[in-house]
ZATIZA-852932 format. One record per residue (C-alpha): residue in three letters; z, x, y. Coordinates in steps of 0.1 Angstrom, whole numbers, plus 2048, in hexadecimal, padded with zeros to 3 digits. Layout:
N
ALAZXY ...
This chain:
698
METD94B9DDE7 SERDAEB81DEB HISDB6B68DD1 GLUDAFB41DD0 TYRDC4B32DEA ARGDBCB10DFF GLYDB8B12E22 GLYDB5AF5E3A ARGD9CAFCE51 HISD81AFBE33 LYSD8AADBE22 ARGD70AC2E2B SERD53ADCE27 ARGD3AADBE05 ASPD29AF1DF2 PROD05AEFDED ARGCF5AE2DCD ALACCDADFDD4 HISCC7B02DCE TRPCD3B02DA9 LEUCB6AEAD9F LEUCA1B02DB6 LEUCA9B1BDA2 ALACABB07D83 LEUC82B04D88 VALC7AB24D95 LEUC86B37D77 PROC74B26D5C VALC54B2DD76 METC58B4ED74 PHEC5EB51D4F ALAC3CB3DD48 LEUC27B54D5F LEUC35B72D48 METC30B5DD2A PHEC09B58D3D GLNC0AB7BD43 GLYC13B89D1F TRPBFCB72D10 THRBDEB81D25 ASNBE7BA0D17 HISBEDB9DCF3 GLUC13B9DCF9 VALC17B7ACE9 ASPC0AB69CCE ALABF0B8CCCE ALABD0B8CCB8 LYSBC8BB0CBC THRBB9BBCC9E ARGB9FBA4C88 ARGBAAB9CC5D PROB96BACC43 CYSB7DB98C3D THRB85B82C1A SERB60B74C15 PROB3DB81C21 VALB27B70C3C PROB14B52C31 ARGAF3B59C27 ALAAE2B46C3E VALAEDB5CC5B ALAAEBB7EC44 GLYAC8B87C47 GLYAC1B75C69 GLYAC5B7DC8D PROAE3B85CA6 VALAE1B63CB9 VALAEFB47CA0 GLNAF4B23CA3 ILEB0CB0DC8F ASNB04AE5C89 GLYB1BADBC74 ASPB0EAE7C4F ARGAECAF7C61 VALAEDB14C69 THRACDB27C7D SERAC9B4BC8A VALAB1B56C9E SERAA9B7DCAE META96B8ACCD PROA73B8CCCF ALAA61BAFCC4 GLYA61BC2CE6 THRA82BB3CF7 VALAA3BC2CFA ALAABEBA7D04 LEUADABBCD14 THRAFBBADD0E TYRB21BBFD19 ASPB3FBB5D10 GLYB62BB2D22 GLYB67BB9D44 PROB5BBB0D5E ASPB69BD6D67 PROB6FBE1D8B VALB64C01D85 TRPB44BFBD6D THRB36BD9D6F PROB2ABE1D92 ARGB1FC01D89 LEUB08BEDD6A LEUAFCBD3D80 ASPAEEBF0D9B LEUADEBFCD7E LEUACEBDED72 HISAC4BD6D99 LYSAB3BF3D98 ARGAA1BEDD79 LYSA98BCBD7E ALAAAABC7D5E HISAC4BA3D55 ALAAE0BA1D3A THRAF5B8DD2E PHEB1CB97D38 PHEB37B8BD1D LEUB52B89D2E TYRB79B83D2D GLYB8AB67D3D SERBA4B7AD4A GLNB8FB94D5B ALAB79B78D65 ALAB98B68D76 ARGBA4B8AD85 TYRB80B93D95 PROB71B76D9B ASPB59B86DB7 LEUB4CB9ED9A VALB44B7DD85 ARGB30B6EDA8 ARGB1FB8FDA9 ILEB10B8BD85 ARGB08B6BD88 ASPAF3B6DDAC GLUAE1B8CD9C GLYAD1B75D83 HISAE9B81D65 GLUAF1B6BD49 ILEB18B64D42 GLYB27B5DD22 SERB4BB5DD13 ASNB5EB7AD02 THRB7AB61CFE TYRB97B66D1D THRBA9B85D0B GLYB94B94CF4 ALABAAB89CD6 ASPB98B84CBA LEUB96B63CB0 GLYB90B6BC87 SERBB8B71C86 ALABC1B60CA4 SERBDAB3DCA4 SERBC6B1FCA7 GLYBDBB16CC8 ARGBCDB36CD7 ALABAEB3ACCC GLYBA8B18CDD LEUBB8B23CFC GLUBA3B43CFA LEUB83B30D01 SERB8FB13D18 LEUB9DB2CD2D THRB80B40D2C GLUB6EB1ED3B SERB86B1AD53 ALAB85B3FD65 LEUB5DB3CD63 ALAB5DB1BD71 GLYB76B24D92 THRB62B3FD98 VALB3CB3AD92 ASPB3EB12D89 LYSB32B14D67 GLUB3DB10D42 PROB34B2AD2B ARGB1DB22D09 LEUB19B45CFB LEUB32B51CE9 ARGB39B78CDE METB52B79CC7 PROB6DB95CCE LEUB6DBB5CB5 THRB4ABA9CA7 THRB2BBBCCA9 ASPB0DBB2C93 VALB0CB92C7C SERB1ABA1C5C THRB3DBA3C71 LEUB3EB7EC71 CYSB4FB7BC51 GLYB6EB6DC42 ASPB85B5CC5B GLUB6EB6BC7A TRPB54B50C6A GLUB6FB33C6B ALAB73B39C8E ALAB4DB3EC97 ARGB4DB18C86 ARGB68B0CCA2 GLYB57B1BCB9 ALAB35B0ECB4 ALAB45AEBCB4 GLNB4FAF0CD7 GLYB2CAF3CDC TYRB2AB1CCDB ALAB0EB30CD1 LEUB14B4ECC0 VALB05B6FCCD ALAB0AB8CCB3 ALAAF6BB0CB7 ASPADCBC1CA3 THRAE6BD9C92 SERAE1C01CA3 ALAAC3C08C89 LYSAAFBEBC97 LYSA94BFBCAD PROA95BEACCF SERA6FBE8CD2 GLNA73BCFCB2 GLYA86BB9CCB VALAAEBBECC7 VALAD0BAECD8 ARGAE3BCFCE4 GLNB07BCBCE6 PHEB1CBE3D00 SERB3DBE2D12 GLNB43BEAD35 THRB49C0DD34 GLUB3BC2FD41 SERB2AC35D1C ALAB1EC12D20 TYRB11C1CD46 GLNAFEC3AD36 GLNAF0C27D17 THRAE1C11D2A GLUAD1C23D3E LYSAC1C37D21 LEUAB7C19D11 LEUAA5C0AD30 ASNA8FC2ED2F ASNA81C1ED0F PROA59C1BD15 ARGA56C03CF6 VALA6ABEAD00 LYSA5ABD0D1A ARGA78BBED28 PHEA9DBBFD2E THRAA9B9ED2C THRAC7B82D28 VALAC9B73D06 THRABDB53D12 GLYAA1B61D26 GLYA96B79D06 LEUA94B5CCF0 GLYA81B47D0B VALA9EB29D11 PROAABB1FD30 PROAD3B2AD31 VALAE6B16D1F ASPB06B1AD35 ILEB12AF5D46 SERB1BAEAD68 ALAB42AE5D6C SERB4EAC3D7A PROB61AC8D9B PHEB83AC1D85 GLUB7BADED72 HISB76AF5D8E TRPB95AF0DA1 GLNBA5AF1D7B GLYB97B16D7C VALB9EB1BD9F GLYBC4B13D95 LEUBC1B2BD76 ILEBB3B4AD8A TRPBD2B44DA6 VALBECB43D87 ALABDCB60D77 ALABDEB71D9D ILEC02B64DA1 GLYC0BB71D7D ARGBFDB96D81 ALAC0EB98DA3 PHEC33B89D97 VALC2FBA6D78 THRC26BBDD90 THRC43BB7DA7 METC59BB3D8D THRC4FBD4D80 TRPC5ABE2D9F VALC7CBCEDA4 LEUC84BD9D81 GLYC81BFBD8E ILEC90BF6DAC ALACABBE4D9E GLYCB2BFDD82 ALACB4C18D9D LEUCC9C0EDB3 GLYCE1C01D94 VALCDDC25D88 LEUCE2C34DAC ARGD03C21DB0 LEUD11C29D8E LEUD0CC50D9A METD18C4BDBC LEUD39C3BDAD THRD3DC56D96 LEUD38C73DB0 PHED4EC63DCC ALAD67C5BDB2 ARGD6AC81DA6 THRD6CC8BDCF HISD83C6EDD6 VALD99C84DBB ARGD93CA5DC7 ARGD9EC9DDEC LEUDC1C88DE0 THRDD8CA7DE3 ARGDCECA4E0C PHEDDDC86E12 ARGDFCC88DF5 PROE1DC81E0A GLYE2BCA4E09 ALAE0DCB4E15 PROE16CCDE36 TRPE09CB3E4F LEUE0EC98E3E ARGE38C85E40 GLUE41C6FE26 VALE41C48E33 ASNE66C39E2F ASPE62C22E4D PROE68C00E47 VALE52BE6E3C THRE49BBCE43 VALE37BAEE1F LEUE26B8EE28 ILEE1FB78E0B PROE0CB59E15 ALAE10B3FDFA TYRDFCB1ADF5 ASNE0FB0CDD0 GLUE19B2BDC3 GLUE34B1EDAB ALAE27B32D8B GLYE2BB55D9D ILEE3CB56DBC GLUE5BB5FDAE ALAE4DB7BD99 THRE3EB85DB9 ILEE5EB89DCE ARGE75B96DB1 SERE5CBB7DAC LEUE5CBB7DD2 LEUE7EBBADD4 ALAE7FBD5DB4 SERE6BBEADCB THRE78C13DD3 HISE6EC0ADF9 GLNE8FBF7E00 HISE87BF6E25 LEUE75BD1E1F GLNE6FBB2E33 ILEE60B9AE1C ILEE54B7CE2F VALE45B5CE16 ILEE32B46E2E ASPE2FB23E16 ASPE0FB18E24 GLYE15AF0E1F SERE19AF2DF6 THRE1EAD3DE8 ASPE34AE1DC5 ARGE55AF8DC9 THRE47B17DD9 ALAE5CB17DF5 ASPE7BB0CDE1 ILEE75B29DC6 ALAE70B45DE0 ALAE90B3CDF2 ARGEA6B38DD9 THREA2B5EDD3 GLYEC3B67DE6 ASPEB8B86DF8 PROEBEB90E20 ARGE9DB9EE1C VALE88B7DE12 LEUE7DB68E34 VALE6DB45E24 ILEE57B32E41 ARGE48B10E3C GLNE2BB04E4F PROE0FAECE4C ASNDF4AF5E34 ALADDBB06E50 GLYDCBB23E38 LYSDD3B46E2C ALADC9B58E51 ALADDEB3EE64 ALADFCB45E4A LEUDFCB67E4D ASNDFAB65E72 THRE1AB54E72 GLYE27B70E5E LEUE1DB85E76 ALAE2DB76E91 HISE4DB7CE7D THRE45B9EE76 GLYE62BB6E7A HISE55BD7E73 ASPE39BEDE7B ILEE29BF2E58 VALE1FBCCE4E VALE12BC9E26 METDFFBA9E21 VALE00B9EDFA ASPDF5B7EDE0 ALAE12B6BDD6 ASPE02B71DAE THRE08B93DB1 VALE23BAADA1 PHEE26BD1DB1 GLUE31BF0D9D PROE53BF9DA9 ASPE44C19DBD ALAE28C04DC9 ILEE33BFADEE HISE3CC1BDF2 GLNE1BC2DDE8 LEUE0AC13DFC ILEE16C1CE1E GLNE14C43E1D PRODF0C45E28 LEUDFEC35E4C ALAE0BC5AE52 HISDEAC62E5D PRODEAC50E81 ALADC5C47E80 ILEDC8C31E60 GLYDD1C0BE64 ALADCFC00E45 VALDD2C08E20 SERDC0BF8E00 GLYDD9BFADE3 ASNDCFBF7DBE THRDCBBD6DAE LYSDCDBD1D8D VALDC2BB6D78 GLYDEABA8D64 ASNDDBB8CD4E ARGDC3BA0D3B ARGDC5B94D17 GLYDA7B80D15 LEUD80B8AD14 LEUD7DB79D36 GLYD9DB8ED43 ARGD8FBB4D33 TRPD72BAED45 GLND86BA5D67 HISD96BC3D5F LEUD7DBD8D59 GLUD6ABCED79 TYRD8BBD2D8D VALD8FBFCD81 PHED68C02D81 GLYD5CBEDD9A PHED73BE8DB7 ASND8BC05DB2 LEUD6CC1EDAF ASPD5EC0DDCD ARGD7DC13DE1 ARGD7DC3ADD5 METD5DC3BDE0 PHED60C28E00 GLUD7DC3BE0A VALD69C5CE07 LEUD4DC50E18 GLUD63C3EE36 CYSD56C1CE2E METD75C07E1F PROD64BE5E21 THRD85BD1E15 VALDACBD2E11 PRODB1BB9DF6 GLYDC6B9CDFC ALADDFBA8DDE ILEDE9BC6DE9 GLYDE2BD6E11 ALADF8BEAE28 PHEDF1BEAE4D ARGDFCBF3E6C ARGE09BD1E82 ASPDFDBE2EA3 ALADDABE5E92 LEUDDBBC0E88 METDE8BB3EA8 GLYDCDBCDEB6 VALDB1BB4EA8 GLYDBFB94EAC GLYDD0B91E8D VALDC0B85E6B SERD9FB6FE78 GLUD9CB4EE67 ASPD76B4FE72 THRD6DB5BE4C LEUD7AB4DE28 ALAD7BB76E20 GLUD96B7DE38 ASPD9EB9DE25 THRD7FBABE2B ASPD7AB9CE4C LEUD9ABAFE57 THRD93BCBE4B METD6FBD0E5D ALAD81BC5E7A LEUD97BE2E79 TRPD7CBFCE71 ARGD69BEDE93 ALAD8ABF1EA2 GLYD89C17E9B TRPDA3C14E7E ARGD9DC2AE61 VALDA4C17E41 VALDACC29E1D TYRDB2C20DF7 GLUDD4C2FDE3 GLUDCDC28DC0 THRDF5C30DB6 ALADFFC12DC9 VALDFCBFBDAD ALADFEBD6DAB TRPDF7BBBD92 THRDE8B9DD9A GLUDDFB7ED86 VALDB7B78D80 PRODA7B55D76 THRDA9B4DD55 SERD87B36D53 LEUD62B3BD5C ARGD6AB1DD79 GLND85B2CD87 LEUD70B4DD86 TRPD54B3CD97 ARGD64B32DB4 GLND7AB4CDB8 ARGD5AB65DB9 TYRD47B4CDD1 ARGD5EB4ADE9 TRPD63B6FDE9 GLYD3AB72DE8 TYRD36B57E03 GLYD57B66E19 THRD4AB89E1A LEUD26B83E20 GLND33B6FE43 ALAD48B8FE45 METD2DBA8E41 TRPD18B8FE5E LYSD32B8EE75 HISD37BB3E79 ARGD15BBCE75 ARGD15BCEE98 ALAD23BE9E88 VALD06BF6E7A VALCFABFEEA0 SERD1AC0BEAB LEUD24C33EAC GLYD41C47E9D SERD55C3AE85 VALD4BC17E8A GLYD28C20E82 ARGD2DC31E65 PHED40C17E54 GLYD24BFCE5D ARGD08C13E51 ARGD18C1FE31 GLYD2EBFFE28 LEUD1ABE5E31 SERCFABF1E23 TYRD0DBF9E03 LEUD17BD4E03 LEUCF6BC7E0B LEUCE1BDEDF6 PHECFDBDFDD4 GLND0FBBDDDB VALCF2BA7DED VALCCEBB1DDC LEUCD3BC3DBF PROCE6BA0DAF LEUCC9B91DBC LEUCAEBA4DA9 ALACC5B9FD89 PROCB7B7DD80 VALC93B89D7C VALCA2BABD6D ASPCAEB95D55 LEUC8FB82D50 PHEC77BA2D51 PHEC94BADD35 LEUC91B93D1C TYRC6AB91D21 GLYC69BB5D1A ALAC7EBB1CFA LEUC67B92CF3 PHEC45B9ACF7 GLNC3FBC1CFA ASPC59BDFCEC PROC77BD0CE3 LEUC81BF6CDA GLNC79C01CFA SERC8BBE4D0A ALACA8BEBCF2 GLYCA9C0ECFE VALCA9C08D21 TRPCC4BECD1D PHECDBC05D05 ALACD3C23D1F PHECE2C12D3B LEUCFCC01D29 ALAD0AC22D1F VALD05C32D41 GLND1FC13D4A VALD36C1CD31 VALD3CC43D36 CYSD41C36D5F ALAD56C1CD52 GLYD69C33D3E TYRD6DC4BD58 ALAD7DC2DD6D LEUD95C25D59 ARGDA0C47D51 LEUDA7C4ED74 ASPDB9C2FD77 GLYDCAC39D5B GLUDC0C20D42 ARGDBBC19D21 METD97C1ED14 ARGD9CC01CFB SERD8EBE9D15 LEUD69BF4D0F TRPD63BE2CF2 SERD5ABC4D07 METD43BD3D24 PROD25BCFD0C PHED30BAAD0A GLND34BA8D32 LEUD0EBABD37 PHED06B8CD28 VALD1BB73D39 TYRD32B86D52 ARGD19B94D65 GLND00B77D64 LEUD19B62D73 METD21B7DD8D TYRCFFB7DD9F LEUCFDB56D9B VALD1AB57DAF VALD0AB71DC8 ILECEBB59DC7 GLNCFFB3DDD1 SERD0FB4BDEB VALCEFB59E00 VALCE3B35DF9 ALAD00B27E04 LEUD03B3EE28 LEUCDEB39E31 LEUCDFB16E2B GLYCFDB13E3F ALAD12B01E2A ARGD36B05E2D LEUD4AB0EE10 THRD6BAFDDFF TRPD8CB0CDF8 HISD95B0BDD4 ARGDB3B11DC2 METDB7B26DA6 LYSDD6B18D89 ARGDEFB32D85 SERDFDB36D65 GLYE17B56D77 THRE0AB6DD5A ALADFFB8BD72 ALAE1FBA0D69 GLNE10BA2D44 GLUE08BC4D43 LEUE22BCBD5D GLYE37BDDD3F ARGE20BF1D36 ALAE1BC03D57 PROE22C28D52 ALAE07C28D35 HISDF1C18D53 ARGDFBC35D6D SERDDCC44D84 LEUDD4C69D78 THRDD5C6FD99 SERDFAC67DA0 LYSE13C81DA7 
């Protein structure tokens, strides 16, 4: 990609802003859904086990029946009359065993009390309605089955109120019978459980425990079952007991009317809302699980592809080296085009590095595009006859390059940025692949010059690990999408054949490269043609640069979309190159915020060791691949220490850029050109060039 450059035709456009408000609203909602789902799955404020009893159950309860009412300091308990069995089922409704239990009870003309989880009731509202319609009684087993004795007061209150809402939304009733989770007979209502029972009674609930298994059904009992296969078998056996006169509900066995109360319209719709939120939460978590899997698979697939094809590229290089029997060495004269706007900080270093080139047959054309500083004057005072300075009103980078093309005197054209300095042999190495008559353009190897700060190191790793490995793969697959504006060589007739440099997009280098593919030319990568470029030194500058890159690339992809359905090399480029860009540079970054959110959720509310293990495993794979990329480019490994930190700031910045670019394109917004402040630091690493030569150099 080319660097920041001011263009006239886009000056009056503006950036979209409203989508940031939308993103700021959507992400908290997503996190709230994850929190709610985590809470209902005992992952947030968990209360899965009960505490040991520190005090016995009150005497008034210890020797009484399983149905307990607490009114202030007054405690009463009652039992089932002889010959009566109150069947009770905890948990559920279960989509498998609840219907079977209902069928069995219907067949035997028996009734029961179902103490339901509110979360399950919200998930299976049709089963709740069937329970009610078939004459059974519904009680509360709390929302998630959390132990109320060890739960926080806030959770305990929500356990009851949310269950009320769930049942109000399904059957327009609020329960007044409560089965305390993790309790059986009244002796288990001890210690903290008794305090929780008192709080439940204060909210209008009657407590229902169970009789011990030692008490015979014929004596009158409350039997407690779960909603499982064993419960079905035990129920079937109990229903065959000839000494039991009737099987009924808790209130039916006591001879009192149902104690549940009708829900108000507001409570009903509040319950309906809860059911919808729970459904959305489940769907969201399920979707995010798939998204996480897909994104992880895509990420690993990309890393494997980059490494595999980079290795293939290294093995194939000898076929295209000068000196091979079928390729001549190219020594033809070259025209270098340098479009410049307010580049006084670096233009002199750029020109002097070109004049020091081992390829002496150069024509250097500097096109000053309406600069308001001393760019043109500095370029003109070099005093070398090979340098031509052209001044024109500000019209944009594409127009400046086309102006330079009109003054080109040679058949090979090299386009460079005015903030870039070049290795002495860069131009000579860059033009060598043009010995092959089918090749119309060559991408050079752009390296970061000002890499000493943390942001510079991150960009250095991205250039080597991302851009350059990508280019190796693209060459093997014959689908190079971009010859960067910093350093690229072209056949003049190929450029003229596509109408020069188009002004249709903000990524004129990508647009031009795709146009060359569609015109039937091949585009390759020459890793030994090294240029040192200046990268942004602040997050604000980096954001502006990458936003323009991303937006322009999307424009170019849309413009050349028909390449996907073309035949031959054009179709190969479209189906491979454009598909890769869409999948790995658009779709994968769009999924990244959700992936980060889900990883955070897993680290905080699920298994932090498992989440950390996945994260470190992925990081390790990235570090290994980045190390391989650095080795191929002849770079030092010491930059790898900054890679873990890159995943916390830099990565988020990059995917937010993609999000903004996609939204801007969909909204039809026009993007403003932004100029990056130059400091002339592109040559910081040039003196160390021998240590940074590619391992595949001659």
